[in-house]
C-alpha positions as CSV (number, residue, x, y, z in Angstrom):
1,M,207.5,113.7,-90.1
2,D,204.2,115.5,-89.8
3,K,203.8,115.6,-93.5
4,I,204.4,111.8,-93.8
5,K,201.8,111.2,-91.0
6,D,199.3,113.5,-92.8
7,L,199.8,111.6,-96.1
8,W,199.5,108.3,-94.3
9,L,196.1,109.3,-92.8
10,F,195.0,110.9,-96.0
11,L,195.6,107.6,-98.0
12,Q,193.6,105.7,-95.3
13,D,190.6,108.0,-95.5
14,P,187.5,106.1,-96.5
15,V,186.2,109.3,-98.0
16,L,188.6,108.8,-100.9
17,V,187.1,105.4,-101.5
18,A,183.6,106.8,-101.4
19,R,184.5,109.5,-103.9
20,F,185.9,107.0,-106.3
21,Q,182.7,104.9,-106.0
22,K,180.6,108.0,-106.6
23,L,182.7,108.9,-109.7
24,C,182.1,105.3,-111.0
25,G,178.3,105.6,-110.5
26,V,177.9,103.8,-107.1
27,R,175.4,105.5,-104.8
28,G,174.8,104.5,-101.2
29,T,171.3,104.8,-99.6
30,F,172.5,105.8,-96.1
31,S,170.3,108.2,-94.1
32,G,171.8,111.7,-93.8
33,A,171.8,111.6,-90.0
34,R,173.4,108.3,-89.7
35,S,176.1,109.2,-92.3
36,G,176.9,112.4,-90.5
37,K,177.2,110.7,-87.2
38,V,179.6,108.1,-88.6
39,E,181.7,110.7,-90.3
40,T,182.2,112.5,-87.0
41,E,183.2,109.3,-85.3
42,R,185.5,108.3,-88.1
43,A,188.0,111.0,-87.3
44,H,188.5,109.5,-83.8
45,A,188.3,105.8,-84.6
46,H,191.8,104.9,-85.6
47,N,193.6,101.8,-84.3
48,N,197.3,101.7,-84.9
49,G,196.6,104.3,-87.6
50,A,194.0,102.3,-89.4
51,P,190.4,103.5,-89.8
52,Q,188.0,101.0,-88.3
53,G,185.4,100.1,-90.8
54,G,182.3,98.4,-89.5
55,A,180.6,95.5,-91.4
56,G,178.3,97.6,-93.5
57,D,176.3,99.0,-90.5
58,G,178.6,102.0,-89.9
59,A,179.9,100.6,-86.6
60,H,183.6,101.3,-85.9
61,V,185.2,98.1,-84.6
62,H,188.4,98.4,-82.7
63,N,191.1,95.8,-83.2
64,N,190.4,93.8,-80.0
65,E,186.7,93.6,-81.1
66,A,187.4,93.1,-84.8
67,P,185.8,90.1,-86.4
68,Q,188.5,87.5,-86.7
69,G,189.3,86.6,-90.2
70,R,190.8,88.0,-93.3
71,A,190.5,87.0,-96.8
72,G,193.0,85.1,-98.7
73,E,191.9,87.4,-101.3
74,G,193.8,86.6,-104.0
75,A,193.7,82.5,-102.8
76,H,191.6,83.8,-102.4
77,A,190.8,80.6,-101.4
78,H,187.3,81.1,-99.9
79,N,185.1,78.4,-101.1
80,S,181.9,76.5,-100.5
81,E,183.6,74.7,-97.6
82,A,184.0,77.9,-95.6
83,P,181.7,77.8,-92.6
84,Q,179.0,80.4,-93.0
85,R,178.0,82.2,-89.8
86,G,174.8,84.0,-89.1
87,A,171.2,83.1,-89.8
88,G,171.3,84.6,-93.2
89,A,174.7,83.4,-94.3
90,A,174.6,82.6,-98.0
91,G,178.2,81.9,-99.1
92,A,178.3,80.7,-102.7
93,G,181.1,78.7,-104.1
94,D,184.8,79.4,-103.9
95,G,184.7,83.0,-102.8
96,A,183.8,84.4,-106.2
97,L,181.6,87.5,-106.2
98,R,178.7,86.7,-108.4
99,P,177.4,89.7,-110.4
100,R,173.8,88.7,-109.7
101,L,171.7,91.5,-108.3
102,Q,168.4,91.5,-106.4
103,R,166.3,94.4,-107.6
104,Q,164.4,96.4,-105.1
105,G,162.8,99.4,-106.9
106,S,165.6,101.7,-107.9
107,T,168.1,100.1,-105.5
108,V,170.1,96.9,-105.5
109,T,171.9,94.8,-103.0
110,P,174.7,92.2,-103.4
111,L,173.0,88.8,-103.5
112,R,175.8,87.2,-101.3
113,R,176.2,88.0,-97.6
114,N,179.1,88.4,-95.3
115,S,181.0,85.1,-95.1
116,L,181.3,85.1,-91.2
117,T,178.4,87.2,-89.9
118,G,175.7,86.7,-92.5
119,E,175.2,90.4,-92.8
120,A,173.5,91.5,-96.0
121,G,174.9,95.1,-96.1
122,H,173.2,98.3,-97.3
123,E,171.2,98.8,-100.4
124,F,173.0,100.8,-103.1
125,V,172.4,102.2,-106.5
126,I,174.4,101.2,-109.6
127,E,174.2,104.0,-112.2
128,N,176.9,102.5,-114.5
129,R,176.3,98.9,-115.2
130,L,179.3,98.6,-117.6
131,L,181.7,99.7,-114.8
132,F,180.0,97.4,-112.3
133,Y,180.6,94.3,-114.5
134,L,184.1,95.5,-115.5
135,F,185.2,95.8,-111.8
136,T,183.4,92.6,-110.9
137,F,185.6,90.9,-113.5
138,G,188.6,92.7,-112.1
139,T,188.0,91.4,-108.6
140,E,187.5,87.9,-109.9
141,L,191.0,88.0,-111.3
142,G,192.2,87.9,-107.7
143,N,189.7,85.2,-106.5
144,E,189.9,81.5,-106.3
145,L,187.7,81.1,-109.4
146,C,190.5,82.6,-111.5
147,Y,193.2,80.5,-109.9
148,I,191.5,77.1,-110.3
149,T,190.9,77.9,-114.0
150,F,193.9,79.9,-115.1
151,F,196.7,77.9,-113.6
152,P,195.4,74.4,-114.8
153,F,194.6,75.8,-118.3
154,L,198.1,77.3,-118.6
155,L,199.7,74.1,-117.4
156,W,197.7,71.7,-119.5
157,N,197.5,73.7,-122.7
158,V,200.4,76.3,-122.8
159,D,203.5,75.9,-120.7
160,A,204.0,73.6,-117.8
161,F,207.4,75.1,-117.0
162,V,206.0,78.6,-116.6
163,S,202.9,77.3,-114.8
164,R,204.7,75.5,-112.0
165,R,207.0,78.4,-111.4
166,L,204.0,80.8,-111.4
167,V,202.3,78.7,-108.7
168,M,205.4,79.0,-106.5
169,V,205.3,82.8,-106.8
170,W,201.6,82.8,-106.1
171,V,201.9,80.6,-103.0
172,W,204.7,82.7,-101.5
173,V,203.1,86.1,-102.2
174,M,199.7,85.0,-100.8
175,Y,201.2,83.4,-97.8
176,V,203.3,86.4,-96.8
177,G,200.3,88.7,-97.5
178,Q,197.9,86.6,-95.4
179,C,200.3,86.5,-92.5
180,T,200.9,90.2,-92.7
181,K,197.2,90.9,-92.6
182,D,197.0,89.0,-89.3
183,V,199.9,90.9,-87.8
184,F,198.4,94.3,-88.7
185,G,194.7,93.3,-88.0
186,W,193.3,96.4,-89.7
187,S,189.6,96.6,-90.4
188,R,187.9,97.4,-93.8
189,P,187.1,101.0,-94.7
190,A,184.2,102.6,-92.7
191,S,180.7,102.3,-94.1
192,P,179.3,104.9,-94.4
193,P,180.7,106.8,-96.2
194,V,182.0,103.7,-98.2
195,V,179.4,101.6,-100.0
196,K,180.0,97.9,-99.5
197,V,179.4,96.6,-103.0
198,E,181.0,93.4,-101.9
199,M,180.1,92.0,-98.4
200,F,181.7,88.5,-98.5
201,Y,185.1,89.6,-97.2
202,N,184.0,92.5,-95.1
203,S,184.7,90.9,-91.7
204,E,188.2,90.1,-92.6
205,Y,191.4,92.1,-92.3
206,S,192.4,94.7,-94.8
207,M,196.1,95.7,-94.8
208,P,197.8,94.9,-97.2
209,S,195.4,94.0,-100.0
210,T,196.2,90.5,-101.1
211,H,194.1,91.1,-104.2
212,A,196.6,93.9,-105.1
213,M,199.5,91.6,-104.2
214,S,198.4,88.8,-106.5
215,G,197.2,91.2,-109.1
216,T,200.7,92.6,-109.3
217,A,202.7,89.4,-108.8
218,I,200.9,87.0,-111.2
219,P,200.7,89.2,-114.4
220,F,204.2,90.7,-114.0
221,S,205.8,87.3,-113.1
222,L,204.1,85.8,-116.1
223,F,205.5,88.6,-118.3
224,V,209.1,88.1,-116.9
225,M,209.0,84.3,-117.3
226,T,207.6,84.4,-120.8
227,C,209.5,87.3,-122.3
228,G,212.2,85.8,-124.4
229,R,210.9,82.3,-123.9
230,W,207.9,82.9,-126.2
231,E,207.8,85.0,-129.3
232,Y,205.5,88.0,-128.8
233,P,206.0,91.8,-128.6
234,S,207.3,92.7,-125.2
235,T,205.4,96.0,-125.2
236,L,202.2,94.0,-125.6
237,G,203.0,91.7,-122.8
238,F,203.9,94.5,-120.4
239,S,200.8,96.5,-121.3
240,L,198.6,93.5,-120.6
241,A,200.3,92.9,-117.3
242,L,199.8,96.5,-116.3
243,C,196.1,96.5,-117.3
244,W,195.6,93.3,-115.3
245,C,197.2,94.9,-112.2
246,V,195.4,98.2,-112.5
247,L,192.0,96.5,-113.0
248,V,192.4,94.3,-110.0
249,C,193.6,97.1,-107.7
250,S,190.9,99.6,-108.8
251,S,188.2,96.9,-108.4
252,R,189.0,96.6,-104.7
253,I,188.4,100.3,-104.2
254,Y,185.3,100.2,-106.2
255,M,184.0,97.2,-104.1
256,G,184.6,99.2,-100.9
257,M,187.0,96.6,-99.6
258,H,190.2,98.6,-99.4
259,S,191.6,102.0,-98.8
260,L,194.1,103.6,-101.2
261,L,196.8,102.9,-98.7
262,D,195.9,99.1,-98.6
263,I,196.3,99.0,-102.4
264,I,199.5,100.9,-102.6
265,A,201.0,98.8,-99.8
266,G,199.9,95.6,-101.5
267,V,201.5,96.6,-104.8
268,L,204.8,97.7,-103.2
269,Y,204.9,94.7,-101.0
270,S,204.4,92.4,-103.9
271,V,207.2,94.2,-105.9
272,L,209.6,93.8,-103.0
273,I,208.8,90.1,-102.7
274,L,209.3,89.6,-106.5
275,L,212.6,91.4,-106.4
276,V,213.8,88.8,-103.9
277,F,212.0,85.7,-105.1
278,L,212.2,85.8,-108.9
279,P,216.0,85.7,-109.0
280,A,215.9,82.6,-106.7
281,L,213.3,80.7,-108.9
282,D,215.9,78.8,-110.9
283,L,217.6,77.6,-107.7
284,I,214.3,76.7,-106.0
285,D,212.9,74.9,-109.1
286,S,216.1,72.9,-109.6
287,F,216.0,71.9,-105.9
288,N,212.3,70.7,-106.2
289,L,213.1,68.7,-109.3
290,S,216.3,67.0,-108.6
291,Y,217.3,67.0,-104.9
292,R,217.0,63.6,-103.4
293,Y,215.3,64.6,-100.2
294,A,213.2,67.4,-101.8
295,P,209.8,65.7,-101.2
296,L,210.4,65.5,-97.4
297,I,211.6,69.1,-97.2
298,I,208.7,70.3,-99.3
299,V,206.1,68.6,-97.1
300,C,207.8,69.7,-93.8
301,L,208.3,73.3,-94.9
302,H,204.8,73.9,-96.2
303,L,203.3,72.2,-93.1
304,G,205.5,74.2,-90.8
305,L,204.5,77.5,-92.5
306,G,200.8,76.4,-92.0
307,L,201.3,75.8,-88.3
308,F,202.9,79.2,-87.9
309,S,200.1,81.0,-89.7
310,F,197.5,79.2,-87.5
311,T,199.1,80.8,-84.4
312,L,198.6,84.4,-85.7
313,D,194.8,84.5,-85.4
314,T,191.8,82.9,-83.9
315,W,189.6,80.7,-86.1
316,S,188.6,82.2,-89.4
317,T,187.8,81.0,-92.8
318,S,191.0,82.5,-94.1
319,R,193.1,80.5,-91.7
320,G,192.0,77.4,-93.6
321,D,192.6,79.2,-96.9
322,T,196.2,79.7,-96.0
323,A,196.6,75.9,-95.4
324,Q,194.8,75.3,-98.7
325,I,197.2,77.6,-100.6
326,L,200.2,75.9,-98.9
327,G,198.8,72.4,-99.6
328,S,198.3,73.2,-103.3
329,G,201.8,74.5,-103.6
330,A,203.3,71.5,-101.9
331,G,201.3,69.2,-104.2
332,V,202.5,70.9,-107.3
333,A,206.1,70.9,-106.1
334,L,206.0,67.1,-105.3
335,A,204.5,66.4,-108.7
336,S,207.3,68.3,-110.4
337,H,209.8,66.2,-108.6
338,V,208.0,63.0,-109.6
339,N,207.7,64.1,-113.2
340,Y,211.4,64.9,-113.4
341,H,212.5,61.5,-112.2
342,L,210.0,59.7,-114.4
343,G,210.8,61.8,-117.5
344,L,207.3,63.2,-117.8
345,L,206.5,66.7,-119.1
346,P,210.2,67.4,-120.0
347,D,211.1,71.1,-120.3
348,P,212.1,72.4,-123.7
349,T,215.8,72.4,-124.4
350,P,217.6,75.8,-125.0
351,E,217.8,74.9,-128.7
352,Q,214.0,74.8,-128.9
353,L,213.6,78.3,-127.6
354,P,212.0,80.7,-128.2
355,L,208.6,79.0,-128.4
356,T,206.1,80.2,-131.0
357,M,202.4,80.3,-130.7
358,P,200.7,77.6,-132.9
359,A,198.3,78.6,-135.6
360,L,194.8,78.8,-134.2
361,S,192.4,76.2,-135.6
362,A,189.2,74.5,-134.7
363,G,191.0,71.3,-133.9
364,L,193.4,73.0,-131.5
365,V,190.6,74.8,-129.7
366,A,188.6,71.6,-129.4
367,T,191.6,69.7,-128.0
368,A,192.4,72.4,-125.5
369,A,188.8,72.6,-124.3
370,L,188.6,68.8,-124.0
371,R,191.8,68.6,-122.0
372,F,190.6,71.4,-119.7
373,L,187.1,69.9,-119.1
374,L,188.5,66.4,-118.5
375,G,191.1,67.7,-116.2
376,V,188.6,69.7,-114.2
377,L,186.4,66.7,-113.8
378,V,189.4,64.7,-112.5
379,L,190.2,67.4,-110.0
380,L,186.6,67.7,-108.7
381,A,186.4,63.9,-108.2
382,T,189.8,63.9,-106.5
383,R,188.8,66.7,-104.2
384,A,185.4,65.1,-103.3
385,L,187.0,61.7,-102.6
386,M,189.8,63.1,-100.4
387,K,187.4,65.3,-98.5
388,A,185.1,62.3,-97.8
389,L,188.1,60.3,-96.6
390,T,190.1,62.9,-94.7
391,I,187.7,64.7,-92.5
392,P,186.3,61.7,-90.6
393,L,189.8,60.2,-90.4
394,V,191.3,63.3,-88.9
395,C,188.4,63.8,-86.5
396,W,188.8,60.2,-85.3
397,L,192.6,60.6,-84.9
398,V,192.4,63.8,-82.8
399,G,189.2,62.8,-80.9
400,V,187.0,65.6,-82.3
401,P,183.3,64.6,-83.0
402,S,182.6,64.6,-86.7
403,T,178.8,64.8,-86.5
404,D,179.0,68.5,-87.2
405,V,181.7,68.9,-89.9
406,R,181.6,72.7,-89.9
407,E,182.1,72.8,-86.1
408,A,184.8,70.2,-86.2
409,R,186.8,72.1,-88.8
410,Q,187.1,75.1,-86.5
411,H,189.7,73.1,-84.6
412,M,193.2,73.7,-85.8
413,E,194.1,70.0,-85.5
414,V,191.3,69.2,-87.9
415,E,191.4,72.2,-90.3
416,L,195.1,72.2,-91.0
417,P,195.7,68.5,-91.9
418,Y,192.3,68.4,-93.7
419,R,193.0,71.4,-96.0
420,Y,196.7,70.4,-96.4
421,V,196.0,66.8,-97.4
422,V,193.0,67.4,-99.6
423,Y,194.5,70.3,-101.6
424,G,197.9,68.8,-101.6
425,T,196.4,65.9,-103.4
426,V,194.6,68.2,-105.8
427,G,197.8,70.1,-106.5
428,F,199.6,66.8,-107.2
429,S,196.9,65.7,-109.5
430,V,197.1,69.0,-111.5
431,L,200.7,68.5,-112.5
432,F,201.0,64.7,-112.4
433,L,197.8,62.7,-112.6
434,V,196.0,64.7,-115.2
435,P,198.9,65.1,-117.6
436,L,199.5,61.3,-117.2
437,L,195.9,60.7,-118.2
438,F,196.3,63.0,-121.2
439,T,199.3,60.9,-122.3
440,V,197.3,57.6,-121.9
441,L,194.4,59.1,-123.9
442,Q,196.8,60.6,-126.5
443,L,195.6,64.1,-125.8
444,S,199.0,65.5,-125.0
């Protein structure tokens, strides 16, 4: 038992994160005295076994003092709507970490600040630019920017069957991961010694890593769903899935956002969920498509899960992210039901399988690009319209002043229905409205 406890504490140690960062050419600019003081305190600053990492200033924050919020990192559904706290808050669009750097002599700092506190973080030195951009790309694979481009592109241009099922996996994995974070309430790795290359998610909870969960679930689910359905070397598909997973997981350590234990737990947790969920996909998808009362059950189930998640934590940007994920999943499921009964986007018959990749040509690339750009414009317009209609209406219905939208959305009775309705409509548009438009314009 003592060996297990020692291993547990060893995998939580932020020094391991700092060593990996140093190996990859990331150097902090902490003062020697301050770093030494924090290292001494770190050994005594565990809460439920979790090292308490401060928000870039070295402070050790205990759980009852921890900033309330945790990233839907892999929804990661942080976006430009997330209220930014602090005088210096500078959240920039959809939770994506922009690799733009502000030069200050030989040191650099992340351009974006903490999403809740506005904290800028410590200066640091990047000695290997190639690894910096590689791991920035890796962390983007678990952010919303990836989801809002990858899922629609896959649906509109490759395989709607695989895409709608992949969305189901993503919704469930992210929801369970987000809720588990709120139950544990662990803080990020301590800084110093860890260099906070990314500050946007630093106030939010850490265990397990939902980046690691989505970075495991999405590529390997995609491999399982397409292997045998599409003609391609299975070794190549598995290798690409493994590279995706490793890049996402290692990027979170590089960014200073997770301990090694957070990453391992996220991967194992995701594998466990997939072992249960993937065999049930046929049953769930068949229910969504054909059961008479599926729309009512879909709406009630996703809304109920949202209500449950809102009881786990005080207000945070990630609480709304959970509702956003659930709303998107509900919209896609409803659209699949409507498509099935209208005979739109029919699935290939068994005789048509396996599918083969079409020959690459300029015309094929141009058509795919046109579909994607047109579809994204429709989604942006839908989102803007629904946002403009929903927030004032919900505020009026629940009696919350709508003069300050950011303040109003900190009320659960505003945030939950707003996110759910807006992104439910967006999800419905992705699978029904946009493909219907392609059919009308003869782009299908």
